C-alpha atoms as one frame of an Amber mdcrd trajectory, in Angstrom:
protein
  14.248 -66.351 -39.240  12.642 -64.282 -37.338  14.735 -60.667 -35.580  13.249
 -59.391 -32.712  13.554 -55.925 -32.158  13.658 -53.549 -28.749  10.861 -52.010
 -27.690  11.233 -47.986 -27.163  11.559 -45.102 -29.120  14.308 -43.414 -30.531
  16.574 -40.284 -30.121  14.811 -38.377 -32.944  11.147 -40.204 -31.064  11.490
 -38.649 -27.304  13.337 -35.506 -28.392  10.370 -34.318 -31.064   7.845 -35.544
 -27.780   9.973 -32.512 -26.151   9.657 -30.028 -28.225   6.021 -30.233 -28.813
   5.525 -30.381 -24.808   8.106 -27.088 -24.616   5.021 -25.105 -27.669   2.533
 -26.273 -26.017   4.044 -25.064 -22.599   5.128 -21.382 -23.817   1.545 -20.554
 -25.838  -0.206 -21.383 -21.963   2.202 -19.617 -19.854   2.233 -16.576 -22.654
  -1.677 -17.007 -22.859  -2.373 -17.754 -18.764   0.239 -14.301 -18.888  -1.818
 -11.472 -20.943  -5.112 -12.633 -19.093  -3.659 -12.097 -15.804  -1.990  -8.487
 -17.311  -6.039  -7.538 -19.419  -7.184  -8.444 -15.881  -5.711  -6.134 -14.667
  -6.605  -3.237 -16.763 -10.451  -4.197 -16.691 -10.242  -3.997 -12.876  -7.982
   0.253 -13.431 -10.962   0.778 -15.900 -13.915  -0.467 -14.069 -12.518   1.749
 -10.485 -12.788   4.633 -13.158 -15.362   4.467 -15.152 -17.284   3.435 -11.600
 -15.944   6.702 -10.439 -16.950   9.013 -12.768 -20.444   7.761 -13.056 -20.941
   8.401  -9.327 -19.052  12.282  -9.849 -21.705  13.024 -12.881 -24.969  11.616
 -10.212 -24.039  13.350  -7.270 -22.888  16.363  -9.104 -26.668  16.922 -11.070
 -28.563  14.858  -7.781 -26.248  17.041  -5.320 -26.507  20.631  -8.497 -22.543
  20.675  -6.550 -19.554  20.393  -8.755 -17.235  16.865  -8.206 -13.633  17.107
  -8.436 -13.067  13.440  -9.883  -8.517  12.886  -9.835  -6.670   9.757  -9.297
  -4.861   9.658  -6.378  -1.158   7.693  -6.396  -0.549   6.953  -2.600  -3.613
   4.697  -2.594  -3.766   3.807  -6.099  -7.648   4.927  -6.802  -9.764   6.872
  -8.228 -11.754   9.582  -5.634 -14.136  12.107  -6.549 -15.021  14.765  -4.161
 -17.424  18.424  -3.823 -16.828  19.891  -0.065 -16.899  17.243   2.796 -17.999
  14.941   0.809 -15.311  12.179  -0.759 -15.256   9.168  -2.038 -12.946   6.032
  -3.271 -13.426   3.624  -6.091 -10.309   1.414  -5.215  -9.444  -1.992  -7.264
  -8.369  -4.919  -7.304  -4.385  -5.441  -9.164  -3.614  -8.807  -7.401  -0.539
 -10.104  -5.675   2.080  -8.486  -7.514  -0.034  -4.700  -6.872   2.485  -3.232
  -4.824   5.787  -3.665  -8.005   3.915  -2.933 -10.491   4.165   0.821 -11.855
   0.867   2.906 -12.955   0.541   6.207 -13.706  -3.575   8.091 -13.837  -3.054
  10.803 -15.996  -5.498  13.286 -17.356  -5.330  16.219 -20.130  -7.828  18.748
 -21.281  -9.088  18.547 -24.016  -9.973  21.781 -26.581 -12.237  21.632 -28.998
 -10.645  20.952 -33.268  -8.940  24.379 -33.956  -9.203  25.619 -30.303  -6.558
  26.598 -28.031  -6.642  28.519 -24.438  -3.924  31.324 -24.082  -2.177  30.530
 -20.349   1.138  31.611 -19.288   0.994  33.761 -22.789   0.993  30.560 -24.923
  -1.112  29.024 -26.398  -2.530  25.454 -24.830  -4.388  22.897 -26.793  -4.130
  20.871 -24.535  -2.908  20.029 -21.179  -2.459  17.999 -18.200  -4.494  17.887
 -15.134  -5.068  17.485 -11.513  -8.940  16.642 -11.926 -11.746  16.794 -13.473
 -14.372  19.095 -12.863 -18.299  17.380 -13.569 -21.031  20.583 -13.826 -25.007
  20.230 -12.294 -25.942  20.354 -15.357 -24.677  16.956 -16.189 -21.259  18.404
 -18.589 -17.013  18.242 -16.672 -14.333  18.729 -17.748 -13.302  18.224 -21.733
 -10.458  16.285 -21.003  -8.702  12.250 -22.054  -7.823   9.634 -19.813  -4.316
   7.215 -20.230  -3.359   4.726 -17.971  -0.281   2.505 -17.998   0.479  -0.349
 -16.374   3.394  -2.253 -16.295   4.579  -2.418 -20.604   0.284  -1.379 -21.078
  -1.683   1.589 -22.042  -5.012   2.906 -22.786  -6.402   5.967 -23.652  -9.934
   7.036 -23.482 -11.340  11.084 -24.727 -14.320  11.396 -23.131 -17.411  13.183
 -24.533 -17.692  16.042 -22.028 -21.494  15.871 -22.413 -22.405  12.759 -22.166
 -19.137  11.382 -19.718 -19.396   9.246 -22.209 -16.131   7.485 -24.110 -15.858
   9.376 -27.214 -15.127   6.524 -31.036 -12.651   7.190 -32.746 -12.721   8.476
 -35.914 -10.829   5.699 -38.128 -14.125   3.648 -36.715 -17.050   6.210 -36.933
 -18.773   5.329 -40.451
């Protein structure tokens, strides 16, 4: 005699499907959050590199010193020379006001080099602005950008105003 079996899923099968769906949703949420943070970081970095390029070009073509700094009130990079002022902003998305954003410039001394400031030997010091000179050079510096829990740092070549390649990546 044939037994009639109920059609349906067992409790174990249902729980297994729910667990798999939860894993997929968790993976997607983590990846989407990472994409948003990466786009915010890229936006700040793009604003910085646009300001650096413009400051270098203007200083060479107009034969004047330009200052580059980060305006915390505007949350934007600025280049200034005399009466000329240009702002390089960026879009941080809908949560921009709540987001932690800090930009620091550090003057870099040559290897084994230092300055005597206030009777103390200093090898690296935080500075408010970076100077770009008419000969195409700039203050030797590094920039650190802290965006929420992410931080990026670039050492800048004073001759080209381009990022230096870390020593571990050099051949």
